[in-house]
VOGU-3710 file (C-alpha; in Angstrom, 3 decimals, decimal comma):
1> mfrrlahlif> -178,634/-12,644/72,420  -180,587/-10,971/75,215  -183,850/-12,324/73,798  -182,446/-15,874/73,815  -181,124/-15,432/77,357  -184,507/-14,134/78,554  -186,258/-17,065/76,872  -183,860/-19,493/78,573  -184,546/-17,963/81,990  -188,295/-17,395/81,727
11> gaevdqalkp> -189,106/-20,363/79,494  -191,331/-18,287/77,185  -192,239/-14,728/76,332  -193,546/-12,667/79,244  -196,258/-10,025/78,972  -194,927/-6,985/77,145  -196,493/-4,689/79,732  -194,637/-6,511/82,520  -191,135/-6,122/81,092  -190,418/-2,689/82,654
21> vlvvtlmgsl> -191,305/-4,078/86,081  -188,963/-7,024/85,527  -186,056/-4,730/84,584  -186,585/-2,446/87,586  -187,098/-5,416/89,918  -183,855/-7,018/88,754  -181,832/-3,846/89,282  -183,447/-3,008/92,616  -182,941/-6,545/93,878  -179,309/-6,491/92,763
31> agssawnfmg> -178,725/-3,204/94,606  -180,450/-4,434/97,762  -178,817/-7,837/97,914  -175,356/-6,393/97,259  -175,791/-4,508/100,539  -178,044/-6,492/102,883  -176,016/-9,678/102,808  -173,092/-7,755/104,323  -174,857/-5,472/106,779  -174,662/-7,917/109,683
41> iwavkelgat> -170,943/-8,367/109,050  -170,503/-4,584/108,928  -172,378/-4,136/112,205  -170,293/-6,765/114,008  -166,869/-6,155/112,487  -166,907/-2,386/112,005  -169,224/-1,194/114,759  -168,510/-3,888/117,321  -172,232/-4,607/117,793  -173,033/-7,534/120,065
51> saqlsygyll> -175,353/-10,357/119,036  -178,047/-8,987/121,349  -177,776/-5,484/119,885  -177,884/-6,839/116,342  -180,907/-9,032/117,130  -182,843/-5,968/118,309  -181,745/-4,165/115,165  -183,065/-6,946/112,942  -186,331/-7,069/114,886  -186,861/-3,326/114,408
61> maltgglvgy> -185,914/-3,626/110,751  -188,604/-6,267/110,211  -191,271/-4,280/112,044  -190,347/-1,031/110,304  -190,343/-2,693/106,907  -193,812/-4,133/107,507  -195,299/-0,833/108,707  -193,750/1,251/105,932  -194,822/-1,348/103,359  -198,477/-0,942/104,321
71> laghlsdrfg> -198,276/2,866/104,399  -196,522/2,911/101,019  -199,157/0,655/99,488  -201,876/2,876/100,938  -200,213/5,979/99,464  -199,676/4,302/96,097  -203,450/3,853/95,779  -203,784/7,635/96,038  -200,689/9,017/94,349  -199,648/6,262/91,942
81> rrrliligng> -197,352/3,235/92,054  -194,621/4,795/89,923  -194,287/7,819/92,183  -193,807/5,698/95,329  -191,260/3,468/93,609  -189,274/6,500/92,416  -189,359/8,102/95,861  -188,181/4,893/97,534  -185,311/4,219/95,136  -184,245/7,867/95,045
91> llavyvllfl> -184,171/8,337/98,800  -182,362/5,040/99,304  -179,638/5,976/96,804  -178,828/9,083/98,868  -179,477/7,532/102,284  -176,904/4,753/101,820  -174,144/7,368/101,873  -174,993/8,153/105,502  -173,358/4,864/106,494  -170,015/6,540/105,779
101> tvgnqvwygl> -170,649/8,920/108,702  -171,186/6,261/111,398  -167,649/5,783/112,687  -167,898/3,465/115,696  -171,322/4,621/116,952  -173,167/1,335/117,332  -176,702/2,545/117,912  -176,441/5,181/115,189  -175,346/2,493/112,743  -178,172/0,159/113,777
111> almvgaaglg> -180,658/3,033/113,499  -179,455/3,659/109,940  -180,025/-0,015/109,155  -183,603/0,259/110,451  -184,188/3,378/108,358  -182,783/1,696/105,267  -185,177/-1,214/105,764  -188,054/1,259/105,813  -186,903/3,025/102,645  -186,363/-0,323/100,946
121> slggsagqam> -190,006/-1,185/101,651  -191,399/2,025/100,122  -191,580/0,654/96,619  -192,219/-2,998/97,469  -195,988/-3,055/97,916  -196,407/-0,463/95,148  -194,449/-2,727/92,814  -196,540/-5,766/93,730  -199,736/-3,796/93,119  -198,382/-2,525/89,797
131> vadlvaperh> -198,130/-6,105/88,542  -201,897/-6,516/88,978  -202,411/-3,095/87,342  -200,532/-4,201/84,221  -201,589/-7,820/83,691  -204,972/-9,463/83,165  -206,366/-11,303/86,240  -206,000/-14,749/84,677  -202,273/-14,054/84,198  -201,560/-12,867/87,738
141> eeayasvrva> -199,931/-16,027/89,035  -197,565/-16,324/86,086  -196,799/-12,594/86,262  -195,845/-12,782/89,937  -193,718/-15,833/89,188  -191,896/-13,816/86,495  -191,229/-10,970/88,917  -189,923/-13,471/91,451  -187,465/-14,882/88,917  -186,194/-11,362/88,167
151> anlgvtmgpp> -185,805/-10,622/91,877  -184,058/-13,936/92,408  -181,555/-13,151/89,662  -180,734/-9,929/91,472  -180,326/-11,765/94,764  -177,994/-14,244/93,064  -175,783/-11,598/91,471  -175,792/-9,055/94,306  -173,538/-10,756/96,887  -170,647/-11,419/94,455
161> igsvfllvgg> -170,835/-7,780/93,311  -170,810/-6,595/96,930  -167,804/-8,818/97,559  -165,954/-7,126/94,706  -166,719/-3,687/96,186  -165,290/-4,799/99,539  -162,266/-6,482/97,987  -161,321/-3,444/95,899  -161,973/-0,602/98,342  -163,358/-1,849/101,647
171> wtlffpcvsl> -166,351/-0,225/103,298  -165,294/3,219/102,057  -165,974/2,118/98,473  -168,762/-0,332/99,337  -171,460/2,167/100,305  -170,936/4,634/97,409  -171,074/1,722/94,931  -174,303/0,431/96,491  -175,644/3,983/96,201  -174,835/3,985/92,482
181> lalaawalaf> -176,683/0,685/92,006  -179,742/2,122/93,762  -179,462/5,215/91,579  -179,405/2,973/88,495  -182,614/1,306/89,731  -184,178/4,772/90,102  -183,089/5,773/86,586  -184,573/2,610/85,069  -187,820/3,149/86,969  -187,986/6,785/85,824
191> rylprrgaya> -187,340/5,808/82,208  -189,463/2,686/81,811  -192,198/2,325/84,446  -195,626/3,383/83,163  -197,766/5,884/85,034  -200,726/3,506/85,067  -201,629/0,081/83,756  -204,466/-1,234/81,612  -206,071/-2,869/84,675  -205,446/-0,052/87,149
201> pegppergsf> -208,396/1,521/88,994  -209,883/4,618/87,369  -208,983/7,021/90,161  -207,867/7,308/93,780  -210,032/5,630/96,425  -212,691/7,621/98,211  -212,445/5,567/101,411  -209,825/4,672/103,954  -208,030/1,376/103,551  -207,559/0,480/107,216
211> gvirrdrvfl> -211,259/0,273/107,993  -211,948/-1,861/104,932  -209,126/-4,271/105,741  -210,158/-4,440/109,390  -213,666/-5,565/108,382  -212,504/-7,977/105,666  -212,547/-11,207/107,656  -211,540/-13,403/104,742  -208,437/-11,335/104,084  -207,571/-11,224/107,787
221> vfmaasvfaw> -207,731/-15,023/107,960  -205,471/-15,227/104,926  -203,044/-12,787/106,545  -202,943/-15,008/109,646  -202,236/-17,998/107,407  -199,459/-16,033/105,721  -197,808/-15,211/109,045  -197,465/-18,939/109,766  -196,317/-19,556/106,186  -193,587/-16,942/106,580
231> ivyvayetvl> -192,533/-18,446/109,897  -191,934/-21,739/108,072  -190,104/-20,033/105,221  -187,872/-17,889/107,419  -186,827/-21,006/109,328  -184,962/-22,008/106,170  -183,061/-18,720/106,054  -182,288/-18,230/109,736  -182,565/-21,439/111,760  -181,581/-24,114/109,246
241> pislveshgv> -177,933/-22,994/108,849  -177,518/-22,958/112,640  -178,977/-26,453/112,908  -176,872/-27,890/110,083  -173,600/-26,359/111,279  -173,980/-26,901/115,030  -175,960/-30,174/115,179  -175,222/-31,993/111,947  -171,557/-31,276/111,311  -171,907/-29,259/108,117
251> pewgwglllv> -168,959/-26,847/107,808  -169,762/-23,158/107,433  -168,352/-23,076/103,907  -170,485/-26,127/103,107  -173,664/-24,218/103,928  -172,488/-21,498/101,546  -172,338/-24,065/98,759  -175,728/-25,556/99,681  -177,283/-22,095/99,450  -176,799/-22,241/95,680
261> vnpllvtifq> -179,502/-24,925/95,408  -182,353/-22,507/96,134  -181,645/-19,634/93,711  -180,548/-22,043/90,987  -183,780/-24,037/91,115  -185,940/-20,929/91,388  -184,257/-19,294/88,398  -184,599/-22,347/86,180  -187,922/-23,848/87,265  -190,119/-21,159/88,896
271> lrltrrvtni> -191,985/-20,075/85,784  -192,017/-23,529/84,265  -193,592/-24,992/87,411  -196,096/-22,134/87,704  -197,285/-22,668/84,144  -197,644/-26,413/84,730  -199,919/-25,965/87,737  -201,979/-23,008/86,493  -205,221/-24,997/86,372  -204,846/-26,575/89,811
281> paarkwavam> -207,108/-24,917/92,435  -205,357/-22,332/94,589  -206,373/-24,023/97,851  -204,753/-27,276/96,776  -201,534/-25,552/95,682  -201,400/-23,649/98,965  -201,851/-26,805/101,055  -199,267/-28,823/99,130  -196,788/-25,931/99,247  -197,021/-25,595/103,020
291> llmgfpfllf> -196,580/-29,324/103,618  -193,575/-29,474/101,275  -191,997/-26,551/103,109  -192,748/-27,578/106,681  -192,348/-31,333/106,876  -189,090/-32,362/105,101  -186,907/-30,967/107,910  -188,240/-33,717/110,189  -186,022/-36,085/108,185  -182,982/-34,615/109,925
301> glssalpliv> -184,046/-36,611/112,973  -183,188/-39,761/110,974  -180,005/-38,718/109,183  -177,870/-35,752/108,217  -176,139/-37,299/105,216  -175,374/-34,863/102,391  -177,776/-36,490/99,853  -180,596/-36,206/102,391  -179,790/-32,531/103,054  -179,877/-31,800/99,320
311> fvlvvfvige> -183,149/-33,739/99,003  -184,729/-31,686/101,798  -183,598/-28,419/100,204  -185,016/-29,449/96,821  -188,386/-30,452/98,292  -188,520/-27,206/100,254  -187,851/-25,038/97,203  -190,582/-26,848/95,227  -193,018/-25,892/97,966  -191,638/-22,350/97,991
321> mlwvptsqsi> -192,122/-22,031/94,214  -195,749/-23,119/94,591  -196,383/-20,840/97,550  -195,038/-17,423/96,534  -196,910/-16,664/93,276  -200,039/-18,435/94,520  -200,215/-16,266/97,642  -199,549/-13,046/95,727  -202,235/-13,786/93,148  -204,686/-14,636/95,939
331> vaglapddlr> -204,120/-11,233/97,546  -204,484/-9,491/94,173  -207,802/-11,294/93,772  -209,056/-10,496/97,257  -208,142/-6,804/97,068  -210,687/-4,251/95,868  -209,316/-2,485/92,807  -209,089/0,904/94,480  -207,255/-0,450/97,544  -204,924/-2,897/95,819
341> gaymgafggt> -201,755/-1,223/97,060  -202,929/-1,102/100,669  -203,865/-4,789/100,581  -200,486/-5,683/99,120  -198,785/-3,572/101,765  -200,749/-5,210/104,588  -199,940/-8,626/103,151  -196,255/-7,655/103,055  -196,432/-7,070/106,797  -196,897/-10,808/107,300
351> aaagfalapf> -193,340/-11,285/106,050  -192,089/-8,891/108,710  -193,945/-10,911/111,348  -192,358/-14,106/110,049  -188,851/-12,657/110,118  -189,421/-11,412/113,648  -190,977/-14,597/115,061  -189,293/-17,526/113,287  -185,750/-17,216/114,688  -186,995/-16,189/118,126
361> lglqvrgaag> -189,493/-19,046/118,540  -187,382/-21,623/116,722  -184,238/-21,003/118,742  -186,208/-20,934/121,989  -187,618/-24,404/121,261  -184,218/-25,627/120,089  -182,552/-24,435/123,270  -185,177/-26,065/125,475  -185,817/-29,356/123,652  -183,366/-29,779/120,753
371> dtamwaafav> -183,469/-29,793/116,972  -186,114/-32,483/116,489  -188,618/-30,599/118,654  -187,801/-27,388/116,792  -188,543/-28,914/113,393  -191,714/-30,476/114,791  -192,808/-27,001/115,885  -192,265/-25,650/112,380  -194,228/-28,601/110,970  -197,117/-27,632/113,262
381> aaviavvlgv> -196,848/-24,054/111,990  -197,126/-25,407/108,432  -200,297/-27,334/109,328  -201,834/-24,213/110,874  -200,949/-22,291/107,703  -202,654/-25,000/105,619  -205,886/-24,887/107,620  -206,163/-21,095/107,780  -205,159/-20,631/104,143  -207,617/-23,173/102,792
391> vairgtggpl> -210,417/-21,686/104,909  -209,695/-18,211/103,514  -209,311/-19,309/99,887  -212,421/-21,460/99,878  -214,308/-18,694/101,620  -214,098/-16,699/98,380  -214,004/-19,527/95,877  -210,417/-18,544/94,974  -208,878/-15,331/93,680  -210,924/-15,032/90,489
401> agrrarsars> -214,176/-15,534/92,331  -213,071/-12,885/94,801  -212,380/-10,533/91,863  -215,757/-11,272/90,293  -217,510/-10,496/93,562  -215,366/-7,513/94,466  -218,040/-4,875/94,110  -220,448/-6,793/96,286  -217,770/-7,544/98,887  -216,646/-3,940/99,004
411> avleg> -220,180/-2,717/99,514  -220,693/-5,192/102,315  -217,421/-4,229/103,988  -218,222/-0,538/103,741  -221,642/-1,157/105,238
//
């Protein structure tokens, strides 16, 4: 039964070596999403946090997550991916219980949210690097697509489970139950994650990662491209619901129903689409993905009819499904073997930048010039992402060329 269900979801057998990562990713994503989707509500309803206070909290959460992600990736290169993942999940399982001690102390509660974001990032870059440790280079894109499907399943199931916790026992039961889910993720990681993969580097690096990354101009250009890509993506999560509800008459409950479109399509089609486009050059996939994500929202200047909204969401998610595994496999290809975790961690910091900048810049433009100007600004961000991304990808001939030339590139960067 489980084999048939997995085949239905993933479309085919996944690499045997990748299966432990998929199980741990699913459980960790379920634990995280069961909590994070309610943290803003908790801060406002229970703590009485203002919108301004919460906005600063989210900004610090994004920045902390990005910084910790890089440091964790750096440490995973030296001490092992499994160890960092276990430390992150274990600490988070205990840390969540601290939320029961907050009372009505607003800044203490927001500080705990920031700390939780940091702990949640501990295993992220290590997990992304572990994928490249376990799977052959030519299978990277499909492997990252598989991990994304597992994470998406967790994100889909988490909020309903969190709702049950709240319905049955309120916040007093909510946090201990989230802690148990995080503990389950730790137990699965302890039981199933391997200590090293077939494609892992032979030993810890003998050089610092920051200096190498700082001198790697190709990777820095790709990171800049990724910041703009994340700005476009985060607009979907943060600015789009505000635009649809306030400017286009979509009821709040209606946006909740429209949200189903994204996880449903990703779960069913992510791997199938990735396999279909495997032989298409990475630069072309990157460019098409950015344009599909950044330009459809301009259609809201013509109409806000429900079929058009659904059409825009579908086009956006197609671009998103092209973008995510392509970008992750590019980074895996650009990274020297011994610094793979640090590169993944630095790349993860671009997401933090996107989450910090997209709502701030988007809402500023919206307040000054309206929705149409805001979506035009995000379209410009998509074009910038296209140009920078293509320049970086073609500068190495693509991920596999970057892997083939890794020794030479590393020597040049060290020199």
